[in-house]
N, C-alpha and C positions, 0 to 999 in steps of 0.2 A: 449364283451368289458371288459377292465380292470376297476376295482373298488376297493375301500377300504371299507370294511363292517365288521359287527359283526354278530356272530351266537349265542352269549349269552352276557348278561350284565357283565360289569366289568371295569377295568382300561384300559388305552390306549393299554396295551399289548394284549387285546383281539381283536384288530383291525387286520383284515386279508387283504392282497393285493392279488387279484386273478381275475378270470374270472367269469362274470355273463352274463345272456342273455341281448341282446340289447333291449331297450324299443321300443315299437311301438306307434306312436302318435294316440290318440283317436280323436274324433271329437272336433274341436276347439283347438287342441294342436299342438305344434311343438316339434320336437326333436332337441336339441342343441348339436352340437359337441363341448364339453367343451374344452377350452384352459387353464382356470384358475378357481380355486374356493378358497374361503377364509375359515379360521377356526374361528369360533365364540365361545364365552364362553358357549353357549348352547350345543355345540357338545359333550364336555366331559361329560356333565350332561346327555345327551341322552344316551351316551355310558354306563354310570354307572346305567342307569335305574331310574334316579331320577324323571323323568316326569310321571312315571306310565303309565297307559293305556295298551291296548292290543298290545303286541309286535308281529311283523311278521318278522321272520328271514328267510334268511339273510337280515339284515337291513343296507342299505348304509347311511352313515352319511352325513352331510353338507346341507346348506340352500341357499347359494348364489353362483353365477357363472358368467362367461363371456365366450362367444364362438361364433360359427357361426351356422346358421340354417342349419340342415342337412336333415330334412324331414318335410313335412307338413301333418297335419291331415285334415279330411274332413271339408270344410267350412272356412278354413283359407285363407284370401285374402290380409291381410295387410303385409305379409312377403313373401319372396321368398328364395329359397335355396341359401346359400352363404352370406346372410345378417349377419352382426355382431351385436350381441345383448348381453344384460346383464340383470340380475334380481335376484329375490328371489322366491323360491318355495312357493306355496300356504301355508297358515297357517296350522300348524299341520303336514306338510310333511317334510321329510328329504330325501336326495338322490343325493347330488351334488358332492360327492367324487367319480366321475365316468367319463368315457370318453363320455358318452351320457346321456342326461337328457330330459325327457318328461315333458312339462309344458304348462299351458294354454297360448295361443298366446297373449291374451289380456293384460296380466300383465307383459310382458317383454318390455324393451325399447331398442332403437337403440344405440349402442355404438359409440361415435364419433371417427372419424378416428385418431384424435390427442391424444386419450387416449389408453394406453396399456390395454390388457386383465387383467393383474395383478392389475392395478389401479382400473379398473371397478369392479372386483370381491371384492377388498378390501373396496370399497366405498358402495357397494350395501346394505347389511343388516345394517351395521353401520350407514349409512346415513339415511335409512328409520327409524331406531329406534330413532336416535337423532331428526329427524324432527318431528316424531309423539310425542315425549316427550316434546321438547322445544317449538315448534310452536303450535302443535295441542292441547296438554294437558295443559302445563304450560302457554301457550299464553304469552310468555315473551315479554316485551315491552322495548323500549328505555328508558334509565335512571334507570332501575331497577338493583338490585344486585342479582346475582345467585351464589350459591355454587355448584360446580360440583365435586362429589366424584370420586376418581380414575382417575384423568385426563389423564394419559398416555395411557389408553386403547383406542381401536379403536373407540367405540361409544362416549366415553367421549371427546376424542380429536376433533372429528367432532363437538360435542356439544359446546365445547369451541369456536371454530371458528364461528359457527352459532350464538351463543349468542353475541359474539363481533360484528358480522355483523349487528345484530338487534339493537345494540346500548347499550347493557347492560354492567355493571361492572362485571367482571368474577373473582371469587376466585375458586381455585381448590386445591385438596389434591393429593400428590404424594410423591415418594421418592426423596431425594435431587438430585440424579443422573439424574432425568428427569426434574428438575426445569428449566434449560435453554431452553430446547426444548419446554416446555409448555408456557414460556413467549414469545418465538419466534412465536408461533401460536396464541397468543392473550391473554393469561391469565394475569390479572392485579396483582394478588397475588397468590403465590404458598406456601402452607403449607406442611411442611415435616411431614408426619403422624408418622414417627419413633421417632420424638423428641417433637412434639407439639400436644396437645389435641385440636382438631379443635373447640370444643364447648367453649373453653376458649379464642380462638383467633378470633372467628367470631361471629357476632350477627347482628340482625336487617336485615336479608336477606328477599328479596321478594319471592325468590324461591330457591329450592334445587332440583338437579337432581342427584340421587344416582345410581351408577353402580356397587357398591361393595357388598351390602347386609349385613346380619348379624347385629351385634350391631352397625355398622357404620350407617346403615339405620335407626334404631330406635332412635339413638342419634341425628340424623340430624334434628329432629323436634325442638330441643332446639335452633337452630340458626335462626329460622324464626321469623319475626315480626308478631304481630297479623294480621290475615287475609292472611298470607303467604300460599304458596302451595308447595308441594313436590311431585315429581314423582319418581317412583321406578321401575327398570327393573331387579333387582337381588334378589328379595324377594319372588319369586314364582308368582303364578297367581293372587294373591290378594295383594294389597298394605298393609303395616303394619298399625296398628291402632295407632294414636297418643294418648298420655295421656292427651293432652290439647285439648280443644274444639274450639279454635279460629284459627285453621289452617286446611288446606285441604290436604288429602293424596290421591294420584292418581296412578293408574296402567295403563300406556299408552297402547292403543290397536294399535299394529303395523300392519297396513294393508299392503296388497300387491297390488300395482296398478301402472300403468304407469305414472300418473301425479306426484306422489312422486318421482319416479326415475328421471323424467325429471326435477324436482325441484333440485335434487342433481346436475345434469349436469349444470343447470343454475347457481347455486352457484359456481361451479367450474369454469365456463366460465368467470364470472365476477371477479374471484380471491378471493371470500369470503372464500372458503375452498380449501384445496389441498389434494391430496391423502396422506394417512398416510404413515409413515415409514413402509416399507415392508421387511419382512424376508421370503425368498422363500425356499420351499422344493419340491421335486418331489412327485407325487402321491404315489409312492412306499414307501416314507418316512412318510406317513400320521400318523402312530402310534407314531413316534418320535415327530412330530410336535404337535400332540394332547397332548402328555405329557408335552411339553413346555407350552401349553395353560392351562392345568389343574393346573400347578404350579402358575399361575396367576401373574407372575412377568415379564411382557414383555412390550415393547414399540411399539405402532402401531399395525400392523396386520401381521399374519402369512398367507401366500398364498401358495397353492399347485399348482404347474405347471403340468397340466394334459397332455398336448402334446405340 
């Protein structure tokens, strides 16, 4: 099969497009013939070796996908060859920048006929992450105010729509060029981070969802009201520690399961969320796309068309 993989850690330039052996499904697994996969912020960090751990090269990057079932492992009864599915690899695994993907059958979901493979791939991990942060960790309620940092990204733009659907007032940070897009998808207020210090423009928030990291994350505690809570997905495995004792700092656990994927589909079905703006590349252009992702100035999602 064709795949985009690395044989050493480094920048996007170390990504190679070539041939690797086809995966064989183990018990309880399926092999998916991928049609599309999306690029997530974690991918360039994996490529650079930022997550540590024991690396096994060659390493295929990527975490979410959409495609058709191509083979069944022993014991799989709820899928048949040819079914259209989408999902996210098990936690701690990478490997979706490839024509074929082996994955546990129980954690994938059926792709609706009315959704393209590119849309499904673009919504999978972004949707899971936003759901686990906003609904499961922050437990956002109607009438509350949330600040979502980095609104134009895939996870944050999903979170904006989800928070609005839940009845919250939504403030977000972004560049001025993305302000109209973010208001269109539900943001009540957009702060241009190039010209405005959000800590001086925002206060008394019930919740913060940070997708940026660095000093943006640590400064986010300042906008919370007493008893407020903040969730962080760009600050490593542990949430940053606040200097104040009257707020809660959370690192969402992003599980992989069919119910969360089906929740994404339901939100889309009722019109609460829509697929993000997609910029497409071929699998052979994976290194170029990863470079765009690493630069961190993009709107929506980058999607690799596998076949």
